[in-house]
C-alpha positions in Angstrom: -19.9 194.4 151.7 -21.9 195.8 148.8 -21.0 199.4 149.7 -17.3 198.5 149.8 -17.6 196.9 146.3 -19.3 200.0 145.0 -16.6 202.2 146.5 -13.9 200.0 145.0 -15.6 200.2 141.6 -15.9 203.9 141.8 -12.3 204.2 142.8 -11.1 201.9 139.9 -13.4 203.9 137.6 -11.8 207.1 138.8 -8.3 205.7 138.2 -9.3 204.6 134.7 -10.7 208.1 133.9 -7.4 209.7 135.0 -5.5 207.3 132.7 -7.8 208.2 129.8 -7.3 211.9 130.4 -3.5 211.4 130.4 -3.5 209.3 127.2 -5.8 211.8 125.5 -3.6 214.8 126.4 -0.6 214.8 124.1 1.3 217.4 126.2 1.0 215.2 129.3 2.3 212.2 127.3 5.2 214.2 126.0 6.2 215.4 129.5 5.8 211.8 130.9 7.7 209.9 128.2 9.2 212.4 125.7 11.1 214.7 128.1 12.9 211.9 130.0 14.0 210.2 126.8 15.2 213.5 125.3 17.0 214.4 128.5 18.8 211.1 128.9 19.9 211.1 125.3 21.2 214.7 125.6 22.9 214.2 128.9 24.3 210.8 127.9 25.9 211.9 124.6 26.6 215.6 125.3 28.2 215.3 128.8 31.7 213.9 128.3 35.2 214.9 129.2 36.6 212.9 126.3 37.6 214.3 122.9 36.9 212.9 119.5 38.1 214.0 116.1 39.4 217.3 117.3 40.7 219.4 114.4 44.5 220.2 114.7 47.2 221.6 112.5 50.7 220.4 112.0 53.9 222.5 111.6 56.6 220.1 110.7 59.9 221.9 110.4 61.9 218.7 110.0 59.7 216.6 107.6 61.8 213.4 108.2 60.8 209.8 108.7 60.4 210.1 112.5 58.1 213.1 112.4 56.0 211.5 109.7 55.6 208.3 111.8 54.5 210.3 114.8 52.0 212.4 112.7 50.6 209.1 111.3 50.1 207.8 114.8 48.3 211.0 115.9 46.1 211.1 112.8 45.2 207.4 113.0 43.9 207.9 116.6 40.2 208.6 117.1 41.0 211.7 119.1 42.5 213.9 116.4 41.8 214.9 112.8 44.6 216.8 111.0 42.8 219.8 109.5 45.9 221.3 107.7 49.6 221.4 107.5 50.9 224.9 107.9 54.2 226.3 106.5 55.5 228.6 109.2 54.8 230.0 112.7 53.1 233.2 111.4 50.2 231.0 110.3 49.5 229.6 113.8 47.7 232.8 115.0 45.6 233.1 111.9 44.6 229.4 112.2 43.4 229.9 115.8 41.6 233.1 115.0 39.6 231.4 112.2 38.4 229.0 115.0 38.9 225.9 112.8 41.6 224.2 114.9 41.9 223.6 118.6 45.7 222.9 118.6 48.9 223.2 116.6 51.7 220.6 116.9 55.1 222.1 116.1 58.0 219.6 115.4 61.4 221.2 115.8 63.9 221.4 113.0 66.3 218.3 112.6 63.9 216.2 114.8 65.5 212.8 113.9 69.1 214.1 114.1 68.4 215.6 117.6 66.8 212.4 118.7 69.8 210.4 117.7 72.6 212.9 118.6 71.2 214.3 121.8 68.7 211.5 122.7 66.0 214.1 122.9 63.7 216.0 120.5 60.9 218.4 121.2 57.2 218.6 120.1 55.5 221.9 121.0 51.8 221.6 121.7 50.1 225.0 121.2 46.4 224.9 122.2 43.5 227.3 122.0 42.8 227.8 125.7 39.7 229.9 125.3 38.2 226.5 126.4 40.7 225.6 129.1 39.2 222.1 129.9 39.4 221.0 126.2 42.9 222.6 125.9 44.1 220.6 128.9 42.6 217.4 127.6 44.2 217.8 124.2 47.6 218.4 125.7 47.2 215.2 127.9 46.1 213.1 125.0 48.9 214.2 122.7 51.5 213.7 125.5 50.1 210.2 126.0 50.5 209.3 122.3 54.1 210.7 122.3 54.9 208.7 125.5 53.5 205.5 123.9 55.7 206.1 120.8 58.7 206.7 123.0 58.2 203.4 124.8 58.0 201.6 121.4 61.3 203.0 120.0 63.1 202.4 123.3 62.4 198.6 123.4 65.7 197.4 122.0 68.2 200.2 122.6 70.5 200.9 125.4 70.2 204.7 125.7 66.6 205.8 125.8 65.3 208.4 123.4 63.1 211.2 124.8 60.3 212.8 122.8 59.6 215.8 125.0 56.2 217.6 124.7 56.2 221.3 125.5 52.8 222.9 126.1 51.7 226.4 125.4 48.2 227.7 126.1 47.2 230.5 123.7 44.8 233.3 124.9 44.6 231.8 128.5 48.1 230.9 129.7 46.9 230.4 133.3 44.0 228.2 132.3 41.4 230.4 134.1 38.0 228.7 134.0 36.4 232.2 134.2 37.5 232.8 130.6 35.2 230.0 129.6 32.3 230.7 132.0 31.9 234.4 131.4 30.8 234.1 127.7 28.6 231.1 128.6 26.9 232.7 131.6 26.4 235.9 129.6 24.7 233.9 126.8 22.4 232.0 129.2 21.4 235.1 131.1 20.6 237.1 128.0 18.7 234.2 126.4 16.6 233.5 129.5 15.9 237.1 130.4 15.0 238.0 126.8 13.2 234.9 125.6 11.6 233.5 128.7 10.4 236.8 130.2 9.1 238.1 126.8 7.2 234.8 126.1 5.7 234.9 129.6 4.8 238.6 129.4 2.9 238.2 126.1 1.3 234.9 127.2 0.0 236.5 130.4 -1.8 239.1 128.3 -3.3 236.3 126.2 -4.3 234.3 129.3 -6.0 237.3 130.9 -7.8 238.1 127.6 -6.2 241.6 127.3 -4.0 240.8 124.3 -7.0 240.6 121.9 -8.1 244.0 123.2 -4.6 245.5 122.6 -4.5 244.0 119.1 -7.9 245.6 118.1 -6.9 249.0 119.6 -5.8 251.9 117.4 -2.2 250.7 117.9 -1.0 248.4 115.1 -0.1 244.8 116.1 3.6 245.5 115.3 3.5 248.5 117.6 1.9 246.5 120.4 4.6 243.8 120.1 7.4 246.4 120.0 5.9 248.1 123.0 5.8 244.8 124.9 9.4 243.8 124.1 11.1 247.2 124.3 11.5 247.1 128.1 13.2 243.7 127.9 15.6 245.0 125.2 16.6 247.8 127.6 16.9 245.5 130.6 18.9 242.9 128.7 21.3 245.6 127.4 21.8 246.7 131.1 22.4 243.1 132.0 25.0 242.7 129.3 26.8 245.8 130.4 26.8 244.7 134.0 28.2 241.3 133.1 31.0 242.7 130.9 32.0 245.2 133.6 32.0 242.6 136.4 34.0 240.2 134.2 36.6 242.9 133.4 37.0 244.5 136.9 36.2 241.6 139.2 37.4 238.5 137.2 40.1 240.3 135.1 38.5 239.0 131.9 40.3 240.7 128.9 38.5 242.3 126.1 41.1 242.2 123.3 38.7 243.3 120.5 36.4 246.2 119.8 33.9 247.3 122.4 31.7 248.6 119.7 31.6 245.2 117.9 30.9 243.5 121.3 28.0 245.9 121.9 26.6 245.4 118.4 26.8 241.6 118.6 25.2 241.6 122.1 22.3 243.7 120.9 21.9 241.4 117.9 21.7 238.3 120.2 19.3 240.1 122.5 17.0 240.8 119.6 17.4 237.2 118.4 16.4 235.9 121.9 13.4 238.3 122.0 12.2 237.2 118.6 12.4 233.6 119.9 10.4 234.6 123.0 7.7 236.1 120.8 7.6 232.9 118.7 7.2 230.8 121.9 4.3 233.1 123.0 2.5 232.5 119.7 2.4 228.7 120.4 1.7 228.9 124.1 -1.7 229.5 125.6 -0.6 229.7 129.2 2.3 231.2 131.2 3.0 227.7 132.5 3.4 226.3 128.9 5.6 229.2 127.9 7.8 228.7 131.0 8.1 224.9 130.3 9.0 225.5 126.6 11.5 228.2 127.6 13.2 226.2 130.3 13.3 222.8 128.5 13.5 224.1 124.9 16.1 226.8 125.6 18.0 226.3 128.8 19.0 222.7 128.3 20.2 223.1 124.6 22.0 226.3 125.6 24.0 224.5 128.3 24.5 221.2 126.5 24.7 222.0 122.8 26.2 225.5 122.6 29.8 224.5 123.4 29.6 226.4 126.7 30.8 223.5 128.9 31.2 220.5 126.7 33.1 220.4 123.3 30.7 220.0 120.4 33.4 218.2 118.3 33.2 215.3 120.8 29.5 214.8 120.4 27.8 212.4 117.9 27.3 213.8 114.4 23.5 214.1 115.0 24.0 216.4 118.0 26.7 218.4 116.2 24.2 219.0 113.4 21.5 220.0 115.9 23.9 222.4 117.6 23.9 224.5 114.4 20.3 225.7 115.0 21.2 226.9 118.6 21.7 230.7 118.4 23.8 230.5 121.6 26.5 228.4 119.9 27.2 231.2 117.4 27.1 233.9 120.1 29.6 232.1 122.3 32.0 231.8 119.3 31.6 235.6 118.7 32.1 236.5 122.4 35.3 234.3 122.7 36.6 235.7 119.4 36.1 239.4 120.4 37.0 239.1 124.1 39.9 236.6 124.1 41.3 236.5 120.5 40.7 240.1 119.6 39.3 239.3 116.2 37.0 241.6 114.2 34.1 241.2 111.8 36.5 239.8 109.2 36.7 236.6 111.1 33.2 236.7 112.6 31.0 237.6 109.6 29.7 234.1 109.1 28.5 233.7 112.7 27.0 237.3 112.6 25.1 236.5 109.3 23.7 233.3 110.9 22.4 235.2 113.9 20.8 237.8 111.6 19.2 235.1 109.4 17.8 233.3 112.5 16.4 236.6 113.9 14.6 237.4 110.6 13.3 233.8 110.5 11.9 233.9 114.0 10.3 237.4 113.5 8.7 236.3 110.1 7.3 233.1 111.7 5.9 235.0 114.7 4.2 237.6 112.4 2.7 234.8 110.3 1.3 233.0 113.4 -0.1 236.2 114.9 -1.8 237.0 111.6 -3.4 233.5 111.6 -4.7 234.2 115.2 -6.1 237.6 114.1 -7.9 236.1 111.2 
């Protein structure tokens, strides 16, 4: 009996020791409690097929009491926010190219007169179909609001009035999902190959103890880092070229804009991802830690908060603000702008400057951390 009690005490003591180890290790606590909470919050708020406060423009050729009533109903719904009223059809394309609105509603001339005289009037719904899922949802929601209005006005009349929605999908008339997935997949591949592989490569040297030897060699630290990351720049550029060629020749993805600009922006994003990988390597002691940070800290935000699959405008304000520090968000906007809309640097200068600023920040922070390690 005594031996059994001793065994039980030792076993309980062993369990207590394991609990103490876990509670002392902040990383273990973060993995156990922090990651599940972060993931459920991200998935719960980011994954949605609904739309909220989507920016739209209005082209009202009639400007009568009926069109104003319909516009008020649309703007008062939680689904849409009227960004601007445009004067003519020539402004529609420019509005989409700026990337500020997702749809334009066009009310035909003499809307009220046509509704009374012909019992029918038309509202054209023109959507930015570079994101086909969102475009389809917008069209359905607008049609639903118009149908509800139609039911309201037909309550007490003998001959029913019809408000007819006509949908036009800009940049992707066939609503091909590949037009959305190619920019997103290209972004994920370049981010993971560049950032994750670089961070693991440099951390492996640190783990084996060879990084310190390299840093005290005749080569300057900057030359060592460039030497380590250069192969990944080369491999990532090849990846980008292969993805673009496959998307053009296999999936019939158009490239409406400049190939030179597409190449420049891709190299800029690759350098951005590499600098992020170097930064991860400065805060990681082991390859396992670098892998975890890269997968959890990069892959999930890229998929959920970049606008790749789920519309950012439908997320809570906190997540919308957080999405601004995700480099992938800006690169996807650039890719869609060049490949589908055919826009140039005139429209994409802001996103390009943001990527440049992020790259400089990551490099500066990495150099600072490496200097601290060397001292």
